[in-house]
N, C-alpha and C positions, 0 to 999 in steps of 0.2 A: 503494500499500500504506499503510495507516494502522495505528498502534500505539495502540489505545484505552487510555485511562486507566482503571486499576482503582480503584474507590472501595471501600476496605475499612474506612474509619473510623478507621484507626490515626492517632492524632494530630490528628484532626479534631474540631471542635465538633459536638455532635449536633443533629439537626434538631428543631425545635420541633413538637409535634404539633398537628394541627388544632384550632382552638378551636371549641367548640360552647357556645351559651348557652341558657338556658331563655327562656320567654316574657317574663320580667321583666328579661332582659339579664344574668342572673347565670350564673356557671360553677359546676360541681359541686365538691364537696370533693376528689373523686378527681382531677379535672382540675387544681385548684389545687395539689395535692400534685405531680402530674406536672410542671407548670410550674416549681414550686420546685425540683425535682430537676434539671430542665434548666438553670435558672440556676445552680445550685450547681455543676454540671459545667462550665459555661462559665467561672465564676470559677476553678475548679480548673485548667482548661486554660490560662487566660490567665496566672495568677500563677506565673510562673517556669517553666512547663512547656510553652512552645511546642515543638512537635515537628516534626521533619523526616520523620516517618513511620517505616515499618519497613524501607525501602530495597529492597523486592523490585522486580524489573524490571517495568516497566509500571504500577506503583502510583503513586498520587499522593503527593507529598512532604509529608505531614502537612497543615499549615495553609497551605502554599504553593500557588500556581498553578504547580506544576512536576511533573515526572515522572521516575522512575528508569528507566534503560535499560541493559542489559548488552549489550555488543557485542564482537565479535572483529574487530580491524582487519585490513586485507588483508595477504597474504603478502608484498607488496612495499612497503617503507617509502616514505613521502611520496606514497602514491597516494590520490586522493580516494575517500572512501566516503560512502554515503548512510545516514543514520540516520532510520528512520521514527519518528514520535512521535505522541501523541494529544492535543496541546494545543489543536488547532483554532484556532490563531493562529500567526503567525510568532514563533518564539522570540526572546527578548531575549538570552539567552546560555546558557551551560552551564558545569558545573564537573566536572572528573574527580574522582570521589569515591574510586575505587580503580583500581589497575592492577596487573598482574602482572610489570611490567618497568619499567626506568628510561626512560620514554617521555614524549614531549611530544605532546599532542594540540593541534591549532590549526585555526582557521577556514579554510574553503575555499568558494569560490563563494557568498559571503554574500548577494549579490544574488539568488540562487536559492533561499534558504531560503524555506519555505512553511508554510502551517498544518498540514502533515503530514510534512515532510521537512526535514532538517538535513544540511549538507554539511561534512565535516571531513576532516582528514589527520592522520597520526601518523608521527613520525620513526623509528619501529621497526616491525618486521614481526610480524604474528600476535600482537598484544598484546590480552589480554582487559581491557576497561575497564568501568567502571560510571560512567555519566554521570548527573548531575542537570541536567536540561533545564528551563529556565524561560522 
């Protein structure tokens, strides 16, 4: 089971449009203005406005190669649970961004982490957590 990353553009730098040139190797005034606007938006996004995105589950974490995941931990504390993700690579780590109880989430079966699954444990039962997986 995989959890695909949702690309909604929140906090991301826009994609540069395809460049077309005329027979003399020049671009049109309209394309030049489009490129100028793209570059302006890149400067605006980079100058003190790097974003971690909107925080919605499954969505990319803004400018990071990470993903937000909402999860309900098992009903029994300290039980391993599997978190599907859509990074398409083995995660480097995670951060608990929010939780609805005084809970500690910790690694489990790190050797089994995969390009689509992460194994964790939580010291409390039935805790709703929001993870940032990267």
